[in-house]
C-alpha positions as a Markdown table, in Angstrom:
| # | Residue | x | y | z |
|---|---|---|---|---|
| 1 | Unk | -0.1 | 0.2 | 0.1 |
| 2 | Unk | 2.4 | 2.5 | 0.8 |
| 3 | Unk | 4.7 | 1.7 | -2.4 |
| 4 | Unk | 1.4 | 2.3 | -4.6 |
| 5 | Unk | 0.9 | 6.0 | -2.8 |
| 6 | Unk | 5.0 | 6.7 | -3.0 |
| 7 | Unk | 4.2 | 5.8 | -6.3 |
| 8 | Unk | 1.8 | 8.4 | -7.2 |
| 9 | Unk | 3.4 | 10.9 | -5.1 |
| 10 | Unk | 6.9 | 10.8 | -7.2 |
| 11 | Unk | 4.7 | 10.7 | -10.2 |
| 12 | Unk | 3.2 | 14.1 | -9.0 |
| 13 | Unk | 6.5 | 15.7 | -8.1 |
| 14 | Unk | 7.6 | 14.7 | -11.5 |
| 15 | Unk | 4.4 | 16.2 | -13.4 |
| 16 | Unk | 4.4 | 19.5 | -11.2 |
| 17 | Unk | 8.2 | 20.0 | -12.9 |
| 18 | Unk | 6.7 | 20.4 | -16.6 |
| 19 | Unk | 3.8 | 22.2 | -15.3 |
| 20 | Unk | 5.9 | 25.1 | -13.4 |
| 21 | Unk | 8.2 | 24.8 | -16.3 |
| 22 | Unk | 5.7 | 25.5 | -18.9 |
| 23 | Unk | 4.2 | 28.2 | -16.4 |
| 24 | Unk | 7.3 | 30.3 | -16.9 |
| 25 | Unk | 7.7 | 29.8 | -20.7 |
| 26 | Unk | 3.8 | 31.5 | -20.8 |
| 27 | Unk | 4.9 | 34.0 | -18.4 |
| 28 | Unk | 2.2 | 33.6 | -15.4 |
| 29 | Unk | 2.6 | 35.6 | -12.5 |
| 30 | Unk | 5.2 | 34.5 | -10.1 |
| 31 | Unk | 2.7 | 33.7 | -7.2 |
| 32 | Unk | 0.6 | 31.1 | -9.6 |
| 33 | Unk | 3.5 | 29.1 | -10.1 |
| 34 | Unk | 2.8 | 26.8 | -7.0 |
| 35 | Unk | -0.5 | 26.4 | -8.2 |
| 36 | Unk | 0.4 | 25.4 | -12.0 |
| 37 | Unk | 2.6 | 22.6 | -10.4 |
| 38 | Unk | -0.2 | 21.3 | -7.7 |
| 39 | Unk | -2.7 | 21.5 | -11.1 |
| 40 | Unk | -0.1 | 19.3 | -12.9 |
| 41 | Unk | 0.3 | 16.9 | -10.4 |
| 42 | Unk | -3.4 | 16.9 | -9.6 |
| 43 | Unk | -4.2 | 16.1 | -13.5 |
| 44 | Unk | -1.2 | 13.7 | -14.3 |
| 45 | Unk | -2.0 | 11.9 | -10.6 |
| 46 | Unk | -6.1 | 11.6 | -11.6 |
| 47 | Unk | -5.2 | 10.4 | -14.8 |
| 48 | Unk | -2.8 | 7.6 | -13.3 |
| 49 | Unk | -5.3 | 6.8 | -10.8 |
| 50 | Unk | -8.5 | 6.3 | -13.1 |
| 51 | Unk | -6.0 | 4.5 | -15.7 |
| 52 | Unk | -5.0 | 1.9 | -12.9 |
| 53 | Unk | -8.8 | 1.7 | -12.1 |
| 54 | Unk | -9.1 | -0.1 | -16.1 |
| 55 | Unk | -10.4 | 3.0 | -17.8 |
| 56 | Unk | -9.1 | 3.9 | -21.1 |
| 57 | Unk | -6.7 | 6.2 | -21.5 |
| 58 | Unk | -9.0 | 8.6 | -23.6 |
| 59 | Unk | -11.6 | 8.7 | -21.0 |
| 60 | Unk | -8.9 | 9.1 | -17.9 |
| 61 | Unk | -7.6 | 12.0 | -19.6 |
| 62 | Unk | -11.1 | 13.7 | -20.4 |
| 63 | Unk | -11.7 | 12.9 | -16.9 |
| 64 | Unk | -8.6 | 14.4 | -15.5 |
| 65 | Unk | -8.7 | 18.0 | -17.6 |
| 66 | Unk | -12.5 | 17.7 | -16.2 |
| 67 | Unk | -11.3 | 17.7 | -12.5 |
| 68 | Unk | -8.2 | 20.1 | -12.8 |
| 69 | Unk | -10.7 | 22.6 | -15.0 |
| 70 | Unk | -12.9 | 22.5 | -11.8 |
| 71 | Unk | -10.1 | 23.1 | -9.7 |
| 72 | Unk | -8.7 | 25.9 | -11.9 |
| 73 | Unk | -12.3 | 28.1 | -11.9 |
| 74 | Unk | -12.0 | 27.5 | -8.1 |
| 75 | Unk | -8.6 | 28.9 | -7.8 |
| 76 | Unk | -9.4 | 31.7 | -10.5 |
| 77 | Unk | -12.4 | 32.7 | -8.7 |
| 78 | Unk | -10.6 | 32.6 | -5.4 |
| 79 | Unk | -7.6 | 34.3 | -6.4 |
| 80 | Unk | -9.1 | 36.7 | -9.1 |
| 81 | Unk | -6.5 | 35.5 | -11.5 |
| 82 | Unk | -7.8 | 34.2 | -15.2 |
| 83 | Unk | -8.7 | 30.4 | -15.7 |
| 84 | Unk | -6.0 | 29.5 | -18.2 |
| 85 | Unk | -3.2 | 30.7 | -16.1 |
| 86 | Unk | -3.8 | 27.3 | -14.2 |
| 87 | Unk | -5.0 | 25.4 | -16.7 |
| 88 | Unk | -2.7 | 25.8 | -19.7 |
| 89 | Unk | 0.5 | 24.8 | -17.6 |
| 90 | Unk | -1.4 | 22.2 | -15.7 |
| 91 | Unk | -2.3 | 20.0 | -18.8 |
| 92 | Unk | 1.0 | 19.7 | -20.3 |
| 93 | Unk | 1.4 | 16.4 | -18.1 |
| 94 | Unk | -1.8 | 14.8 | -20.1 |
| 95 | Unk | -0.5 | 15.5 | -23.6 |
| 96 | Unk | -0.1 | 12.5 | -25.8 |
| 97 | Unk | 4.2 | 13.0 | -26.8 |
| 98 | Unk | 4.6 | 9.4 | -27.0 |
| 99 | Unk | 1.7 | 8.5 | -29.5 |
| 100 | Unk | 1.9 | 11.6 | -31.7 |
| 101 | Unk | 6.0 | 11.1 | -31.8 |
| 102 | Unk | 5.2 | 7.4 | -32.8 |
| 103 | Unk | 2.5 | 8.6 | -35.8 |
| 104 | Unk | 5.3 | 11.0 | -37.0 |
| 105 | Unk | 7.6 | 7.9 | -37.1 |
| 106 | Unk | 5.2 | 5.9 | -38.6 |
| 107 | Unk | 4.9 | 8.4 | -41.4 |
| 108 | Unk | 8.4 | 9.2 | -42.1 |
| 109 | Unk | 9.3 | 4.9 | -42.0 |
| 110 | Unk | 6.2 | 5.3 | -45.1 |
| 111 | Unk | 8.2 | 7.7 | -46.8 |
| 112 | Unk | 11.6 | 6.3 | -46.4 |
| 113 | Unk | 10.8 | 2.7 | -46.8 |
| 114 | Unk | 7.7 | 2.4 | -48.6 |
| 115 | Unk | 3.7 | 1.9 | -47.7 |
| 116 | Unk | 2.9 | -1.3 | -45.7 |
| 117 | Unk | -0.4 | -2.1 | -44.5 |
| 118 | Unk | 1.2 | -2.4 | -41.1 |
| 119 | Unk | 2.6 | 0.7 | -41.2 |
| 120 | Unk | -0.7 | 2.3 | -42.1 |
| 121 | Unk | -2.2 | 0.6 | -39.7 |
| 122 | Unk | 0.3 | 1.9 | -36.4 |
| 123 | Unk | 0.1 | 5.4 | -38.3 |
| 124 | Unk | -4.0 | 5.5 | -37.9 |
| 125 | Unk | -3.8 | 3.9 | -34.4 |
| 126 | Unk | -1.5 | 6.5 | -33.3 |
| 127 | Unk | -2.7 | 9.5 | -34.7 |
| 128 | Unk | -6.5 | 8.3 | -33.9 |
| 129 | Unk | -5.5 | 8.1 | -30.2 |
| 130 | Unk | -3.3 | 11.3 | -30.2 |
| 131 | Unk | -6.4 | 13.2 | -31.5 |
| 132 | Unk | -8.8 | 11.9 | -29.3 |
| 133 | Unk | -7.1 | 12.7 | -26.3 |
| 134 | Unk | -6.4 | 16.0 | -27.3 |
| 135 | Unk | -10.2 | 16.2 | -28.0 |
| 136 | Unk | -10.6 | 14.9 | -24.3 |
| 137 | Unk | -8.1 | 17.6 | -22.9 |
| 138 | Unk | -10.1 | 20.4 | -25.0 |
| 139 | Unk | -13.4 | 19.4 | -23.9 |
| 140 | Unk | -12.6 | 18.6 | -20.0 |
| 141 | Unk | -11.0 | 22.0 | -19.8 |
| 142 | Unk | -14.8 | 23.6 | -21.6 |
| 143 | Unk | -17.0 | 21.8 | -19.4 |
| 144 | Unk | -16.6 | 23.2 | -16.4 |
| 145 | Unk | -16.8 | 26.8 | -17.8 |
| 146 | Unk | -20.0 | 25.8 | -19.7 |
| 147 | Unk | -21.6 | 24.2 | -16.7 |
| 148 | Unk | -20.4 | 27.0 | -14.2 |
| 149 | Unk | -21.8 | 29.7 | -16.8 |
| 150 | Unk | -25.3 | 27.6 | -17.0 |
| 151 | Unk | -25.9 | 27.1 | -13.6 |
| 152 | Unk | -24.4 | 30.1 | -11.9 |
| 153 | Unk | -26.0 | 33.2 | -13.6 |
| 154 | Unk | -27.6 | 36.0 | -11.6 |
| 155 | Unk | -31.3 | 36.0 | -11.4 |
| 156 | Unk | -32.3 | 39.0 | -13.1 |
């Protein structure tokens, strides 16, 4: 039990590092960098937890981005900072870099060695997985804002 928690903690720390780094690249305010790191850790840890519960990568990424969308919405209301300050840096650990890289390598292999059905199949599989995960991230980040706007309007 303690090794599982330690594994999640180590993964959260290593997920917070690129989130803080990209927060610095995107020039977010200095006092929000720690929240960007927490957001990256929350997003990656929640996705890993959901994947450990045998939920697919695509659905886990969507749910993790929805979670970080609600958390960032709360932080943006509390600290009066625009929500993208937190969300953009926090989703960096969720990006499907391995699948995008594999798709590009498959495309280059088709160009260099000729087109085979196996390469086409691998390219389509990796490309679709990348597109679906990116769509899940985008929709998961948009969903909390849409929910908040819909159900928290002032009564006029």
